[in-house]
N, C-alpha and C positions, 0 to 999 in steps of 0.2 A: 506494500501499500503505500503512497505518494504521500509525504507530510502536510503536500497541499490538501489532497482530499480529507486526510486526518484531522486537519485542523476545523477548517469548516465543515465536517461531520459534527464532531465535537462540539463546534458552535452552536450548530441550530438545535442539538440534542439537548444541551445545557437550554436554551432557552424556553423549548417549549415544555420540557421536565418543570424548571422553575418556573414557569406561568401557570399550568397544571395545580402545582401544590399550593399555591400562594392564588387564586384566582378561583378557581373549582372548589378544591380541599380546605381550605381557608390557613393553609398550614403556615406558621408563622416563618417565614423566610424574614429576618433583618440584613438588607444591603443598604439601607436610608442614604450612608456613605462610602459605599464600596468604591461608586464613579470614579474618587481622589486618587485612587490605586491603580488607575489607567497605566501609567510608566511599567506597571509591572507584567504588562501584555506585552511591550515593547520588547522589555531583557525578556523576554523568554522566547517571543520571536524571534530575536537578536542571535540567543545560542542554540537555535535549532539552525537557524543557516550555516552557522560558523562548526557547529560539529560536524565532524566526520565518522563520527560512528555512527550507524544509522540506526539501530535502536534506541541510541542517547538521542538522533535526530526525531524521530515519532516521538519521544516520548516529552521531549516540549515544545513541538508542535500541537501534541494532545492538551497540553495543558496551558499550552497561551490560546490555544479555543476555548477551553474552560474559563479559565478568569476576563475572558475578553469579554465573553457571553455574561458573565457577573458586571462586570462594570456596564456595557450598553444596558441589561436591563435595570441595574441600578438607577444609571441617569434619566433615561425616559419613565420610568415607575415614580420617582421622584415625584410629579405634577400629579398624581393621580392615588398614588399610597400614603395610607395615612400614617407615615411611621414612626412620627413624634407627635402624634395626635394623642392627645392626653385627658381626661376630664375627670375628676376626682369624684362627681357625681354620679359616676355609673355604675351599677352594682352589677357586679360577679359571682357567678354561681358556680358553690359547690354542689358534688354529685346530691346531697340529702337537701338543700334549702329548697324555697320557693319565695316568689318575689309577689307581694299583692299588693294592687293599689287600691283601696278603700273606694265605695258607690260615693261619688258626688253630684248630688241634684242638679246641681246649677253646668254641670258638664251635657251641652248639647251634642256637641260633634268628638269624633275621635279621627285623628290619623295615624295609620299606624305602618311603621317600616319596618321590614322582614329584610336583613342582608347575610345568610348562610349558605354554607358551602353541604359539602354530604353529610348526611346524620335520617333521622325518621324527624318529622314533624306534623303536630297535630294541629289543629285550630277550629276552635267551638264557641259557639252563644249559650248562654242559661246560665253565664255564671254571678254570683252576688256581688262581686267585688265589682270594681270597674273592668282590672284587668287580675289575671293571676299567672301567674306562668312556674313551671314545672321545669327540674332540667334532669336529666342522666345521664350515666357515661362517666366519660371521664373529667376530673376537677379543673373547676377554673374556664368551663366548655363558653357560653353565652352568657352574654352583658348585657343590660337594660340600659337605656338614659330616655327620663320623661322630661316633660316642660309642658306647665299646665299655665293656660293666659286667658284670660275669661272665661267664653264657654267652652274654651275648646282645649282637648287634651291631646299631647303626641307623644305618639308611643314609638321607641325606636331597639330593636333588637338585632343582636349579632352575634356572632363569633366569636373570642376571644383569644389570644395566642395562643396556638395547637403544636403541641411536639409531639412528636409521631413514636407510638411505644408500640412497638411488634406485640409486646409481650400482653398490651390490654385487651380484654376479651368485650370490655362492653361497648355496647351499643349506643351512641351518640345522639340522644333523644330529646325533644323541645314541648313541650305540650303548652299550649296557650288558650285561653279560657276568658273570655267578653261578657261583658253585659247588654243585655240587650235592647235598652233603654236609647241609649245614643244615637245619632248618624256615623255611618263609618266609612273612611276612605282607606283602603289598602294598596300596598304596593310590597312584592313580594321579586327580591333576588336571589335567585336560588342556586346551589351549585345542584350535585348529584346527588339528588336526595330523594328521599320516600316520603309524599306528601299528600296530608289528607286534610282539606281545607271546606269543611261541613258551617258552611257562616248562613244556613238558610235562615234561623233563629233571629239574626241581624237583619238589621234597615242599612241596607247599602247606599252610597251616593257614587263611588267606583272600585274599581279592581284593576291592577297593572300586576300580570305574570310576567317575569323574564326568568326562565331557566334554560339549563343547559342540557345535561345527561340525566330529568328525573323522570318519575314517573306520579303524577299529580292527578288527584281529583279535588275539584272546585265544584260547591252543590249553594246554585245563592237562590233566593226567595221573595225577598221583604225589601221591596224596592222605597229609598228615602223621595220623597218627593215624586215627581212623573218620570224620571229617566233612569237609568241604569249606565254606564259603559264599564266595558270588558276589554281590556287591553292584553293578549296572547302574544308575547314573544319565545319561541320556543328553539333548538338548534335538533338535537338529535334525543328529543324528551316524549311520553307521551302522554296527552294531556287530556283527562275526559269533564266533561263538561256539564253541569246539570241545571235546568232554567225551571221557571216555573210555569205551566199549559198556557193559566190565564193571560199571560205577557203579550206581547207581541214584540216579537224576537227576530231583529236582521242579523247577519252573517254578513262580513266585510273579508274575502280570504287574502291574501297576499302571500302565497307559498309557493317554493320551487319543486321540490321530490318531497311533498308531505303527502301523508293520506289521511284523507277527509272523511268524515261517517257523521252527518247532521243527519240525525232523523226526524219526522214530522219536518221539514224544510222544502220549498220549491226554489231553484236557481230563476230568480227575475230577470237578470240578464250576467254579466262575463263574471263570476266569483262573487256575487251579492246573491244573498238567501233571505227568504223569509218566512215566516209562519203565516198560515191561512189569516191569520187573526191581528195583521201587523197593521194594518190601516185602521181599524175597528176600534181597538183595544187602546185605551188611555194609558196606562201605563206601558210603557216598554225600553226592552231593554239593547241596547246596541253591543254588541263585540266585532272587532278587528280580529283578525288572525294572522301571524307571519311565522312561517319557520322554515329551516332545511329542510334536514329528514325526517320533520316530527308525525307525531301520528295523534290525530284531533281526533275525538270525539264530542257531537253534542243531543243530549238528550233531553227530552222534557217529562218533567214527574208533578 
């Protein structure tokens, strides 16, 4: 193998692995200041060029590709990865804790954001608190950040820095329950997760679901106001969406190689589907679907 081939192969392999660890699996890879060490890559490249021993030449080429990949990732990621972001008000879970926000009758709207990677995620209604969060699996896995202003409650749950432990057999699991009385807007950014979102008891204004290689079931029923907006972006995921029969539903499809199954819908124009009661219904749901090689299922219940 030529040293040039080895350099580029290791570089692209390292970039791909680090990106998957950070973005999909939410593993903490702290490279926030690593781009300052970019001269190390030049030193290793120089050693590879000067070396007459073929084994050393290949070794230095591989190491230079590896370090250069880390330098590139650190440099470009510094603008979108919160390496130094620290909020002392964030609650971090152990395996036995739970977080609760007591119900407050003044709260009329809740904006809930989920930024999670791999694991099992369950979201439900019918909670006596405003929100209850339970975690399972590894320690210090999840964190919750909240903000209350006037009659609105902002809630964000994310994954903390996770160190890989091959001997840890615990499943990463998150259970979240919400009170039924406020109106809700949800934003889910999920990785390779197993997701069950039963939002049917909750009054929904909007749902945004962005997922990678996940298996996701989303159920909605109660519409806050006259319309509900649902936006789904999926990579290699399977997404099952259940909507109420009495609502008029429209689906706009923007997919490449995705498989779609829309029970009870008629295609009224290219990539636009509607239920038979869409025009006559006072309550309407608008669904936008974008996907690569995903599978989308929509049914009415």
